[in-house]
DOSE-50945 format. One record per atom (N, C-alpha, C): chain; x, y, z; atom name; residue number from 0. Coordinates in nm, 3 decimals. Each point is the difference from the previous one (the first is absolute). Layout:
{bator "A" {X Y Z} "CA" NUM} ...
***
This chain:
{bator "A" {-1.605 -1.725 -0.586} "N" 0} {bator "A" {-0.162 0.044 -0.028} "CA" 0} {bator "A" {-0.023 0.100 -0.143} "C" 0} {bator "A" {-0.164 -0.031 -0.093} "N" 1} {bator "A" {0.037 0.051 -0.109} "CA" 1} {bator "A" {-0.151 0.049 0.003} "C" 1} {bator "A" {-0.032 0.167 0.023} "N" 2} {bator "A" {-0.198 0.032 -0.046} "CA" 2} {bator "A" {0.018 0.025 -0.101} "C" 2} {bator "A" {-0.110 0.082 -0.061} "N" 3} {bator "A" {-0.023 0.055 -0.096} "CA" 3} {bator "A" {-0.154 0.058 0.089} "C" 3} {bator "A" {0.040 0.138 0.020} "N" 4} {bator "A" {-0.169 0.107 0.026} "CA" 4} {bator "A" {-0.106 -0.029 -0.070} "C" 4} {bator "A" {0.013 0.067 -0.147} "N" 5} {bator "A" {-0.149 -0.010 -0.055} "CA" 5} {bator "A" {-0.041 -0.201 -0.008} "C" 5} {bator "A" {0.098 -0.127 0.004} "N" 6} {bator "A" {-0.077 -0.078 0.045} "CA" 6} {bator "A" {-0.007 -0.067 0.131} "C" 6} {bator "A" {0.052 0.074 0.139} "N" 7} {bator "A" {-0.059 0.044 0.094} "CA" 7} {bator "A" {-0.106 0.018 -0.037} "C" 7} {bator "A" {-0.052 0.142 -0.030} "N" 8} {bator "A" {-0.121 0.060 -0.029} "CA" 8} {bator "A" {-0.080 -0.134 -0.050} "C" 8} {bator "A" {0.029 -0.012 -0.130} "N" 9} {bator "A" {-0.072 -0.133 -0.088} "CA" 9} {bator "A" {-0.089 -0.105 0.141} "C" 9} {bator "A" {0.099 -0.011 0.051} "N" 10} {bator "A" {-0.029 -0.149 0.087} "CA" 10} {bator "A" {-0.063 0.053 0.104} "C" 10} {bator "A" {0.021 0.120 0.080} "N" 11} {bator "A" {-0.036 0.021 0.147} "CA" 11} {bator "A" {-0.070 0.130 -0.016} "C" 11} {bator "A" {-0.067 0.061 -0.110} "N" 12} {bator "A" {-0.075 0.114 0.002} "CA" 12} {bator "A" {-0.055 0.045 0.106} "C" 12} {bator "A" {-0.080 -0.064 0.047} "N" 13} {bator "A" {-0.130 0.040 0.127} "CA" 13} {bator "A" {0.107 -0.001 0.121} "C" 13} {bator "A" {0.089 -0.056 0.014} "N" 14} {bator "A" {0.052 0.016 0.129} "CA" 14} {bator "A" {0.088 0.123 0.021} "C" 14} {bator "A" {0.083 0.086 -0.082} "N" 15} {bator "A" {0.074 0.073 -0.031} "CA" 15} {bator "A" {-0.058 0.203 -0.007} "C" 15} {bator "A" {0.089 0.033 -0.009} "N" 16} {bator "A" {0.022 0.119 0.011} "CA" 16} {bator "A" {0.126 0.094 -0.112} "C" 16} {bator "A" {-0.045 0.055 -0.072} "N" 17} {bator "A" {0.140 0.081 -0.097} "CA" 17} {bator "A" {-0.026 0.107 0.034} "C" 17} {bator "A" {0.138 0.008 0.001} "N" 18} {bator "A" {0.061 0.142 0.038} "CA" 18} {bator "A" {-0.016 0.113 -0.145} "C" 18} {bator "A" {-0.048 0.114 -0.019} "N" 19} {bator "A" {0.049 0.091 -0.103} "CA" 19} {bator "A" {0.178 -0.001 -0.006} "C" 19} {bator "A" {0.033 -0.010 -0.152} "N" 20} {bator "A" {0.095 -0.008 -0.106} "CA" 20} {bator "A" {0.079 0.140 0.053} "C" 20} {bator "A" {0.031 0.053 0.196} "N" 21} {bator "A" {0.043 0.088 -0.008} "CA" 21} {bator "A" {0.157 -0.003 0.033} "C" 21} {bator "A" {-0.001 -0.117 0.038} "N" 22} {bator "A" {0.137 -0.029 0.067} "CA" 22} {bator "A" {0.109 -0.067 -0.121} "C" 22} {bator "A" {0.169 0.075 -0.010} "N" 23} {bator "A" {0.096 -0.070 -0.038} "CA" 23} {bator "A" {0.106 -0.128 0.004} "C" 23} {bator "A" {0.051 -0.039 -0.062} "N" 24} {bator "A" {0.082 -0.092 0.111} "CA" 24} {bator "A" {0.127 0.030 0.034} "C" 24} {bator "A" {0.086 0.029 0.084} "N" 25} {bator "A" {0.111 0.049 -0.021} "CA" 25} {bator "A" {0.102 -0.075 0.094} "C" 25} {bator "A" {-0.026 -0.119 0.028} "N" 26} {bator "A" {0.090 -0.104 0.065} "CA" 26} {bator "A" {0.062 -0.110 -0.109} "C" 26} {bator "A" {0.048 -0.047 0.050} "N" 27} {bator "A" {0.059 -0.128 -0.122} "CA" 27} {bator "A" {-0.092 -0.161 0.030} "C" 27} {bator "A" {-0.110 -0.018 0.057} "N" 28} {bator "A" {-0.089 -0.088 -0.040} "CA" 28} {bator "A" {-0.119 0.079 -0.009} "C" 28} {bator "A" {-0.042 -0.061 -0.162} "N" 29} {bator "A" {-0.095 0.067 -0.082} "CA" 29} {bator "A" {-0.150 -0.066 0.075} "C" 29} {bator "A" {0.029 -0.167 0.029} "N" 30} {bator "A" {-0.102 -0.059 0.066} "CA" 30} {bator "A" {0.072 -0.022 0.141} "C" 30} {bator "A" {-0.188 0.015 0.071} "N" 31} {bator "A" {0.063 -0.017 0.164} "CA" 31} {bator "A" {-0.155 -0.015 0.070} "C" 31} {bator "A" {0.007 -0.047 0.096} "N" 32} {bator "A" {-0.182 -0.070 0.065} "CA" 32} {bator "A" {0.085 0.045 0.130} "C" 32} {bator "A" {-0.097 -0.052 0.129} "N" 33} {bator "A" {-0.006 -0.019 0.121} "CA" 33} {bator "A" {-0.091 0.008 0.056} "C" 33} {bator "A" {-0.016 0.062 0.133} "N" 34} {bator "A" {-0.109 0.034 0.097} "CA" 34} {bator "A" {0.063 0.108 0.024} "C" 34} {bator "A" {-0.137 0.060 0.053} "N" 35} {bator "A" {0.023 0.169 -0.015} "CA" 35} {bator "A" {0.044 0.037 0.135} "C" 35} {bator "A" {0.041 0.098 -0.024} "N" 36} {bator "A" {0.013 0.100 0.175} "CA" 36} {bator "A" {-0.035 0.097 -0.094} "C" 36} {bator "A" {-0.060 0.127 0.176} "N" 37} {bator "A" {-0.045 0.133 -0.105} "CA" 37} {bator "A" {0.107 0.099 0.101} "C" 37} {bator "A" {0.009 0.077 -0.046} "N" 38} {bator "A" {0.079 0.140 0.017} "CA" 38} {bator "A" {-0.153 0.115 -0.059} "C" 38} {bator "A" {0.077 0.096 0.135} "N" 39} {bator "A" {-0.101 0.149 -0.093} "CA" 39} {bator "A" {0.130 0.103 0.092} "C" 39} {bator "A" {0.008 0.074 -0.123} "N" 40} {bator "A" {0.116 0.097 0.068} "CA" 40} {bator "A" {-0.007 0.135 -0.072} "C" 40} {bator "A" {0.033 0.125 0.004} "N" 41} {bator "A" {0.025 0.102 -0.101} "CA" 41} {bator "A" {0.167 0.042 0.078} "C" 41} {bator "A" {0.061 -0.006 -0.169} "N" 42} {bator "A" {0.079 0.092 -0.003} "CA" 42} {bator "A" {0.148 -0.052 0.142} "C" 42} {bator "A" {-0.085 -0.081 -0.004} "N" 43} {bator "A" {0.116 -0.024 0.127} "CA" 43} {bator "A" {0.011 -0.176 0.050} "C" 43} {bator "A" {0.101 -0.103 -0.058} "N" 44} {bator "A" {0.016 -0.101 -0.040} "CA" 44} {bator "A" {0.059 -0.061 0.113} "C" 44} {bator "A" {-0.011 0.059 0.109} "N" 45} {bator "A" {0.043 -0.065 0.149} "CA" 45} {bator "A" {-0.079 -0.103 -0.014} "C" 45} {bator "A" {-0.119 -0.035 -0.010} "N" 46} {bator "A" {-0.047 -0.156 0.027} "CA" 46} {bator "A" {0.064 -0.057 -0.115} "C" 46} {bator "A" {-0.004 0.018 -0.111} "N" 47} {bator "A" {0.024 -0.078 -0.074} "CA" 47} {bator "A" {0.132 -0.067 0.003} "C" 47} {bator "A" {0.120 0.077 0.034} "N" 48} {bator "A" {0.123 -0.040 0.077} "CA" 48} {bator "A" {-0.019 -0.111 0.109} "C" 48} {bator "A" {-0.097 0.051 0.107} "N" 49} {bator "A" {-0.010 -0.125 0.114} "CA" 49} {bator "A" {-0.024 -0.105 -0.029} "C" 49} {bator "A" {-0.092 -0.066 -0.157} "N" 50} {bator "A" {-0.073 -0.056 0.010} "CA" 50} {bator "A" {0.041 -0.094 -0.114} "C" 50} {bator "A" {0.136 0.054 -0.072} "N" 51} {bator "A" {0.039 -0.082 -0.092} "CA" 51} {bator "A" {0.173 -0.056 0.091} "C" 51} {bator "A" {-0.044 0.070 0.097} "N" 52} {bator "A" {0.144 -0.069 0.111} "CA" 52} {bator "A" {0.023 -0.109 0.063} "C" 52} {bator "A" {-0.188 -0.036 -0.031} "N" 53} {bator "A" {0.024 -0.107 0.062} "CA" 53} {bator "A" {-0.088 -0.109 -0.091} "C" 53} {bator "A" {0.048 -0.172 0.042} "N" 54} {bator "A" {-0.062 -0.054 -0.081} "CA" 54} {bator "A" {-0.083 -0.033 -0.088} "C" 54} {bator "A" {0.004 0.056 -0.141} "N" 55} {bator "A" {-0.127 -0.077 -0.040} "CA" 55} {bator "A" {-0.056 -0.110 -0.109} "C" 55} {bator "A" {0.093 -0.117 0.046} "N" 56} {bator "A" {-0.072 -0.143 0.001} "CA" 56} {bator "A" {-0.036 0.030 -0.151} "C" 56} {bator "A" {0.000 0.086 -0.127} "N" 57} {bator "A" {-0.086 -0.031 -0.130} "CA" 57} {bator "A" {-0.078 0.055 -0.032} "C" 57} {bator "A" {-0.024 0.103 0.124} "N" 58} {bator "A" {-0.140 0.125 -0.001} "CA" 58} {bator "A" {0.025 0.103 -0.069} "C" 58} {bator "A" {-0.134 0.087 -0.032} "N" 59} {bator "A" {0.020 0.090 -0.044} "CA" 59} {bator "A" {-0.019 0.129 0.050} "C" 59} {bator "A" {0.047 0.102 -0.010} "N" 60} {bator "A" {-0.005 0.147 0.094} "CA" 60} {bator "A" {-0.082 0.083 -0.149} "C" 60} {bator "A" {-0.136 0.046 0.097} "N" 61} {bator "A" {-0.089 0.073 -0.085} "CA" 61} {bator "A" {0.011 0.101 0.036} "C" 61} {bator "A" {0.013 0.132 -0.027} "N" 62} {bator "A" {0.055 0.085 0.039} "CA" 62} {bator "A" {-0.126 0.136 -0.053} "C" 62} {bator "A" {-0.069 0.077 0.085} "N" 63} {bator "A" {-0.105 0.122 -0.118} "CA" 63} {bator "A" {0.108 0.105 0.079} "C" 63} {bator "A" {0.061 0.024 -0.092} "N" 64} {bator "A" {0.051 0.146 0.028} "CA" 64} {bator "A" {-0.055 0.138 -0.031} "C" 64} {bator "A" {-0.154 0.001 0.023} "N" 65} {bator "A" {-0.059 0.116 -0.061} "CA" 65} {bator "A" {0.010 0.046 -0.094} "C" 65} {bator "A" {0.114 -0.093 -0.136} "N" 66} {bator "A" {-0.022 0.068 -0.110} "CA" 66} {bator "A" {0.113 0.113 -0.007} "C" 66} {bator "A" {0.075 0.035 0.111} "N" 67} {bator "A" {0.078 0.117 -0.012} "CA" 67} {bator "A" {0.116 -0.066 -0.127} "C" 67} {bator "A" {-0.001 0.071 -0.047} "N" 68} {bator "A" {0.128 0.062 -0.088} "CA" 68} {bator "A" {0.122 0.125 0.004} "C" 68} {bator "A" {0.003 0.022 0.122} "N" 69} {bator "A" {0.164 0.104 0.048} "CA" 69} {bator "A" {0.064 -0.105 0.108} "C" 69} {bator "A" {0.014 -0.100 -0.002} "N" 70} {bator "A" {0.103 -0.066 0.068} "CA" 70} {bator "A" {0.015 -0.158 -0.070} "C" 70} {bator "A" {0.074 -0.062 0.059} "N" 71} {bator "A" {0.024 -0.140 0.002} "CA" 71} {bator "A" {-0.060 -0.072 0.121} "C" 71} {bator "A" {-0.061 -0.118 0.020} "N" 72} {bator "A" {0.011 -0.082 0.106} "CA" 72} {bator "A" {0.072 -0.086 0.019} "C" 72} {bator "A" {0.079 -0.078 -0.127} "N" 73} {bator "A" {0.064 -0.084 0.004} "CA" 73} {bator "A" {0.139 0.014 -0.112} "C" 73} {bator "A" {0.103 -0.075 0.046} "N" 74} {bator "A" {0.120 0.073 -0.058} "CA" 74} {bator "A" {0.109 -0.136 0.024} "C" 74} {bator "A" {0.077 0.014 -0.061} "N" 75} {bator "A" {0.134 -0.109 0.001} "CA" 75} {bator "A" {-0.010 -0.088 0.119} "C" 75} {bator "A" {0.034 0.084 0.069} "N" 76} {bator "A" {0.053 -0.110 0.173} "CA" 76} {bator "A" {-0.093 -0.035 0.041} "C" 76} {bator "A" {-0.131 0.036 0.004} "N" 77} {bator "A" {-0.135 -0.051 0.043} "CA" 77} {bator "A" {-0.058 -0.147 -0.083} "C" 77} {bator "A" {0.025 0.038 -0.117} "N" 78} {bator "A" {-0.069 -0.094 -0.081} "CA" 78} {bator "A" {0.139 -0.127 0.021} "C" 78} {bator "A" {0.100 0.010 0.009} "N" 79} {bator "A" {0.119 -0.089 0.024} "CA" 79} {bator "A" {-0.003 -0.063 0.157} "C" 79} {bator "A" {-0.115 0.077 0.146} "N" 80} {bator "A" {0.016 -0.093 0.078} "CA" 80} {bator "A" {-0.103 -0.071 -0.004} "C" 80} {bator "A" {-0.114 0.034 -0.119} "N" 81} {bator "A" {-0.105 -0.030 -0.044} "CA" 81} {bator "A" {0.042 -0.185 -0.069} "C" 81} {bator "A" {0.132 -0.005 -0.105} "N" 82} {bator "A" {-0.010 -0.143 -0.047} "CA" 82} {bator "A" {0.079 -0.064 0.105} "C" 82} {bator "A" {0.092 0.068 0.089} "N" 83} {bator "A" {-0.010 -0.050 0.138} "CA" 83} {bator "A" {-0.035 -0.072 0.123} "C" 83} {bator "A" {-0.146 0.019 -0.024} "N" 84} {bator "A" {-0.108 -0.034 0.083} "CA" 84} {bator "A" {-0.047 -0.062 -0.020} "C" 84} {bator "A" {0.004 -0.050 -0.156} "N" 85} {bator "A" {-0.062 -0.111 -0.101} "CA" 85} {bator "A" {-0.177 0.078 0.006} "C" 85} {bator "A" {-0.009 0.102 -0.033} "N" 86} {bator "A" {-0.155 0.080 -0.063} "CA" 86} {bator "A" {0.049 -0.070 -0.137} "C" 86} {bator "A" {-0.134 -0.006 -0.054} "N" 87} {bator "A" {0.023 -0.036 -0.155} "CA" 87} {bator "A" {-0.094 0.092 -0.048} "C" 87} {bator "A" {-0.036 0.171 0.063} "N" 88} {bator "A" {-0.062 0.102 -0.104} "CA" 88} {bator "A" {-0.002 0.140 0.092} "C" 88} {bator "A" {-0.028 0.082 -0.088} "N" 89} {bator "A" {0.020 0.119 0.053} "CA" 89} {bator "A" {-0.132 0.069 -0.089} "C" 89} {bator "A" {-0.089 0.055 0.082} "N" 90} {bator "A" {-0.142 0.080 -0.154} "CA" 90} {bator "A" {0.041 0.108 0.098} "C" 90} {bator "A" {0.018 0.124 -0.068} "N" 91} {bator "A" {-0.076 0.136 0.058} "CA" 91} {bator "A" {-0.032 0.080 -0.087} "C" 91} {bator "A" {-0.073 0.052 0.088} "N" 92} {bator "A" {-0.099 0.150 -0.089} "CA" 92} {bator "A" {0.050 0.102 0.060} "C" 92} {bator "A" {0.068 0.049 -0.118} "N" 93} {bator "A" {0.102 0.113 0.004} "CA" 93} {bator "A" {0.162 -0.089 -0.046} "C" 93} {bator "A" {0.087 0.064 0.096} "N" 94} {bator "A" {0.124 -0.007 -0.139} "CA" 94} {bator "A" {0.147 -0.042 0.096} "C" 94} {bator "A" {0.092 -0.056 -0.115} "N" 95} {bator "A" {0.140 -0.046 0.052} "CA" 95} {bator "A" {0.127 0.085 -0.036} "C" 95} {bator "A" {0.049 -0.035 0.026} "N" 96} {bator "A" {0.152 0.045 -0.088} "CA" 96} {bator "A" {0.123 -0.121 -0.015} "C" 96} {bator "A" {0.171 0.049 -0.020} "N" 97} {bator "A" {-0.010 -0.070 0.009} "CA" 97} {bator "A" {0.035 -0.129 -0.087} "C" 97} {bator "A" {-0.110 0.043 -0.139} "N" 98} {bator "A" {-0.070 -0.120 -0.084} "CA" 98} {bator "A" {0.094 -0.090 -0.056} "C" 98} {bator "A" {0.136 0.097 -0.071} "N" 99} {bator "A" {0.091 -0.120 -0.076} "CA" 99} {bator "A" {0.023 -0.064 0.119} "C" 99} {bator "A" {0.066 -0.041 0.088} "N" 100} {bator "A" {0.047 -0.132 0.114} "CA" 100} {bator "A" {-0.175 -0.053 0.046} "C" 100} {bator "A" {-0.111 0.051 0.018} "N" 101} {bator "A" {-0.091 -0.049 -0.026} "CA" 101} {bator "A" {-0.026 -0.095 -0.053} "C" 101} {bator "A" {0.013 -0.019 -0.127} "N" 102} {bator "A" {-0.082 -0.100 -0.105} "CA" 102} {bator "A" {0.176 -0.102 -0.009} "C" 102} {bator "A" {0.102 0.021 0.108} "N" 103} {bator "A" {0.096 -0.097 0.012} "CA" 103} {bator "A" {-0.018 -0.070 0.100} "C" 103} {bator "A" {-0.100 0.012 0.097} "N" 104} {bator "A" {-0.084 -0.086 0.069} "CA" 104} {bator "A" {-0.079 -0.116 -0.029} "C" 104} {bator "A" {0.045 -0.079 0.079} "N" 105} {bator "A" {-0.119 -0.138 -0.029} "CA" 105} {bator "A" {-0.145 0.021 0.114} "C" 105} {bator "A" {-0.094 0.085 -0.087} "N" 106} {bator "A" {-0.126 0.024 0.081} "CA" 106} {bator "A" {-0.072 0.048 -0.038} "C" 106} {bator "A" {-0.114 -0.007 0.015} "N" 107} {bator "A" {-0.105 0.130 -0.122} "CA" 107} {bator "A" {-0.030 0.103 0.100} "C" 107} {bator "A" {0.068 0.098 -0.082} "N" 108} {bator "A" {-0.108 0.161 0.031} "CA" 108} {bator "A" {-0.030 0.056 -0.063} "C" 108} {bator "A" {-0.088 0.049 0.045} "N" 109} {bator "A" {-0.103 0.088 -0.121} "CA" 109} {bator "A" {-0.039 0.097 0.074} "C" 109} {bator "A" {-0.042 0.141 -0.043} "N" 110} {bator "A" {-0.006 0.108 0.028} "CA" 110} {bator "A" {-0.092 0.111 -0.118} "C" 110} {bator "A" {-0.013 0.073 0.013} "N" 111} {bator "A" {-0.099 0.132 -0.097} "CA" 111} {bator "A" {0.123 0.083 -0.057} "C" 111} {bator "A" {0.107 -0.003 0.036} "N" 112} {bator "A" {0.104 0.059 -0.077} "CA" 112} {bator "A" {0.153 0.040 0.089} "C" 112} {bator "A" {0.090 0.043 -0.056} "N" 113} {bator "A" {0.140 0.035 0.078} "CA" 113} {bator "A" {0.025 0.152 0.070} "C" 113} {bator "A" {0.061 0.036 0.083} "N" 114} {bator "A" {-0.011 0.091 0.056} "CA" 114} {bator "A" {0.178 0.015 0.094} "C" 114} {bator "A" {0.069 0.116 -0.072} "N" 115} {bator "A" {0.070 -0.022 0.105} "CA" 115} {bator "A" {0.077 0.063 0.151} "C" 115} {bator "A" {-0.124 0.038 0.053} "N" 116} {bator "A" {0.019 0.055 0.099} "CA" 116} {bator "A" {-0.067 -0.105 0.134} "C" 116} {bator "A" {0.071 -0.062 0.089} "N" 117} {bator "A" {-0.015 -0.088 0.125} "CA" 117} {bator "A" {-0.133 0.096 0.064} "C" 117} {bator "A" {-0.044 -0.048 0.059} "N" 118} {bator "A" {-0.093 0.033 0.114} "CA" 118} {bator "A" {0.032 0.003 0.094} "C" 118} {bator "A" {-0.025 0.081 0.129} "N" 119} {bator "A" {0.040 0.025 0.144} "CA" 119} {bator "A" {-0.070 -0.064 0.049} "C" 119} {bator "A" {0.048 -0.051 0.073} "N" 120} {bator "A" {-0.003 -0.131 0.123} "CA" 120} {bator "A" {-0.046 0.101 0.179} "C" 120} {bator "A" {-0.135 -0.002 -0.007} "N" 121} {bator "A" {-0.055 0.031 0.122} "CA" 121} {bator "A" {-0.082 -0.109 0.088} "C" 121} {bator "A" {0.038 -0.113 -0.075} "N" 122} {bator "A" {-0.048 -0.113 0.129} "CA" 122} {bator "A" {-0.164 0.004 -0.011} "C" 122} {bator "A" {-0.032 0.010 -0.080} "N" 123} {bator "A" {-0.188 0.030 -0.095} "CA" 123} {bator "A" {0.006 -0.145 -0.090} "C" 123} {bator "A" {-0.119 0.023 0.048} "N" 124} {bator "A" {-0.083 -0.153 -0.107} "CA" 124} {bator "A" {-0.113 -0.127 0.053} "C" 124} {bator "A" {-0.029 -0.051 0.030} "N" 125} {bator "A" {-0.058 -0.123 -0.006} "CA" 125} {bator "A" {0.027 -0.123 -0.098} "C" 125} {bator "A" {-0.033 -0.115 0.094} "N" 126} {bator "A" {0.010 -0.165 -0.117} "CA" 126} {bator "A" {-0.139 -0.013 0.103} "C" 126} {bator "A" {-0.003 -0.131 -0.135} "N" 127} {bator "A" {-0.096 -0.096 0.041} "CA" 127} {bator "A" {-0.132 0.070 0.016} "C" 127} {bator "A" {-0.017 0.066 -0.085} "N" 128} {bator "A" {-0.115 0.033 -0.027} "CA" 128} {bator "A" {-0.118 -0.007 -0.167} "C" 128} {bator "A" {-0.135 -0.009 -0.041} "N" 129} {bator "A" {-0.056 0.048 -0.059} "CA" 129} {bator "A" {0.031 0.072 -0.123} "C" 129} {bator "A" {0.024 0.028 -0.128} "N" 130} {bator "A" {0.038 0.103 -0.070} "CA" 130} {bator "A" {-0.037 -0.052 -0.133} "C" 130} {bator "A" {-0.042 0.181 -0.044} "N" 131} {bator "A" {-0.086 -0.005 -0.147} "CA" 131} {bator "A" {0.108 0.073 -0.061} "C" 131} {bator "A" {0.049 -0.057 -0.151} "N" 132} {bator "A" {0.122 0.037 -0.060} "CA" 132} {bator "A" {-0.034 -0.087 -0.141} "C" 132} {bator "A" {0.001 0.113 -0.136} "N" 133} {bator "A" {-0.018 -0.075 -0.117} "CA" 133} {bator "A" {-0.148 -0.068 -0.031} "C" 133} {bator "A" {-0.063 0.016 0.075} "N" 134} {bator "A" {-0.146 -0.052 -0.048} "CA" 134} {bator "A" {-0.030 -0.119 0.096} "C" 134} {bator "A" {0.049 -0.043 0.086} "N" 135} {bator "A" {-0.024 -0.073 0.103} "CA" 135} {bator "A" {0.050 0.020 0.138} "C" 135} {bator "A" {-0.053 -0.076 0.072} "N" 136} {bator "A" {-0.050 -0.045 0.106} "CA" 136} {bator "A" {0.118 -0.123 0.077} "C" 136} {bator "A" {0.093 0.039 0.079} "N" 137} {bator "A" {0.070 -0.122 0.046} "CA" 137} {bator "A" {0.080 0.025 0.149} "C" 137} {bator "A" {0.026 -0.081 0.020} "N" 138} {bator "A" {-0.010 -0.032 0.170} "CA" 138} {bator "A" {0.166 -0.094 -0.017} "C" 138} {bator "A" {0.032 -0.016 0.135} "N" 139} {bator "A" {0.054 -0.094 0.055} "CA" 139} {bator "A" {-0.031 -0.122 -0.051} "C" 139} {bator "A" {0.084 -0.110 -0.018} "N" 140} {bator "A" {-0.013 -0.128 -0.010} "CA" 140} {bator "A" {-0.109 -0.070 -0.128} "C" 140} {bator "A" {0.010 0.132 -0.084} "N" 141} {bator "A" {-0.064 -0.026 -0.185} "CA" 141} {bator "A" {0.165 -0.062 -0.042} "C" 141} {bator "A" {-0.116 -0.013 -0.094} "N" 142} {bator "A" {0.178 -0.022 -0.160} "CA" 142} {bator "A" {0.032 0.048 -0.092} "C" 142} {bator "A" {0.082 0.072 -0.021} "N" 143} {bator "A" {0.008 0.068 -0.116} "CA" 143} {bator "A" {0.097 -0.145 -0.117} "C" 143} {bator "A" {-0.042 0.063 -0.082} "N" 144} {bator "A" {0.076 -0.049 -0.170} "CA" 144} {bator "A" {0.059 0.075 -0.094} "C" 144} {bator "A" {0.084 0.039 -0.002} "N" 145} {bator "A" {0.043 0.121 -0.119} "CA" 145} {bator "A" {0.059 -0.039 -0.077} "C" 145} {bator "A" {0.020 0.005 -0.120} "N" 146} {bator "A" {0.059 -0.009 -0.154} "CA" 146} {bator "A" {0.018 0.056 -0.099} "C" 146} {bator "A" {0.046 0.034 -0.132} "N" 147} {bator "A" {0.048 0.102 -0.077} "CA" 147} {bator "A" {-0.159 0.061 -0.019} "C" 147} {bator "A" {-0.111 -0.055 0.044} "N" 148} {bator "A" {-0.115 -0.018 -0.098} "CA" 148} {bator "A" {-0.074 0.093 0.119} "C" 148} {bator "A" {0.019 -0.065 0.120} "N" 149} {bator "A" {-0.047 0.068 0.116} "CA" 149} {bator "A" {-0.032 -0.010 0.157} "C" 149} {bator "A" {-0.090 0.065 0.062} "N" 150} {bator "A" {0.028 -0.083 0.142} "CA" 150} {bator "A" {-0.125 -0.018 0.014} "C" 150} {bator "A" {-0.057 -0.125 0.095} "N" 151} {bator "A" {-0.145 0.014 0.024} "CA" 151} {bator "A" {0.055 -0.068 0.134} "C" 151} {bator "A" {-0.131 0.009 0.122} "N" 152} {bator "A" {0.003 -0.030 0.098} "CA" 152} {bator "A" {-0.127 -0.125 0.011} "C" 152} {bator "A" {0.079 -0.080 0.091} "N" 153} {bator "A" {-0.121 -0.135 0.039} "CA" 153} {bator "A" {-0.053 -0.019 0.176} "C" 153} {bator "A" {-0.085 0.020 0.083} "N" 154} {bator "A" {-0.024 -0.042 0.078} "CA" 154} {bator "A" {0.089 -0.099 0.037} "C" 154} {bator "A" {0.034 -0.133 -0.062} "N" 155} {bator "A" {0.009 -0.151 0.009} "CA" 155} {bator "A" {0.124 -0.009 -0.077} "C" 155} {bator "A" {0.113 -0.062 0.047} "N" 156} {bator "A" {0.111 -0.067 -0.074} "CA" 156} {bator "A" {-0.072 -0.131 -0.155} "C" 156} {bator "A" {0.085 0.113 -0.084} "N" 157} {bator "A" {-0.089 -0.095 -0.168} "CA" 157} {bator "A" {0.131 -0.135 -0.045} "C" 157} {bator "A" {-0.059 -0.102 0.019} "N" 158} {bator "A" {0.106 -0.098 -0.087} "CA" 158} {bator "A" {0.099 0.092 -0.089} "C" 158} {bator "A" {0.123 -0.049 0.015} "N" 159} {bator "A" {0.084 0.041 -0.084} "CA" 159} {bator "A" {0.054 -0.142 -0.159} "C" 159} {bator "A" {0.084 0.007 -0.098} "N" 160} {bator "A" {0.042 -0.113 -0.016} "CA" 160} {bator "A" {0.129 0.061 -0.003} "C" 160} {bator "A" {0.088 -0.150 -0.017} "N" 161} {bator "A" {0.139 0.014 0.040} "CA" 161} {bator "A" {0.079 -0.067 -0.137} "C" 161} {bator "A" {0.122 0.094 -0.015} "N" 162} {bator "A" {0.007 0.029 -0.120} "CA" 162} {bator "A" {0.196 -0.101 -0.014} "C" 162} 
***
């Protein structure tokens, strides 16, 4: 499947929310899309690890990490598990680590920055809730489309071109 977020904006603008351009690409796929699954955690990636250990079926995990710049919520081991479980992508309002390895993985990964320190697991976090980040409000069941131009959110699946 092929798409471009500018073309989708031109065609479906009234259906879309556009995230502020705060996220950087860290994964091996810069173009990815899928149904959204949400999570919220702060400096504890327990919920990220548990969710990505489940079958992803082409979905995108969107994590509100509170914009923390003090530790990473995703590293190579959890990202590798996400690939094995067929997640299409991960967007983190926070940091990632092991970026040299992340960019070799066939998955879309976006985050605010890289940070070498791992989070501390305390078993905290929430999933499947409405979150607000990068200027948009989204919830599980929305659809996310990301490419080099940005990230857009739709409440319904958009038709894409096959190439």
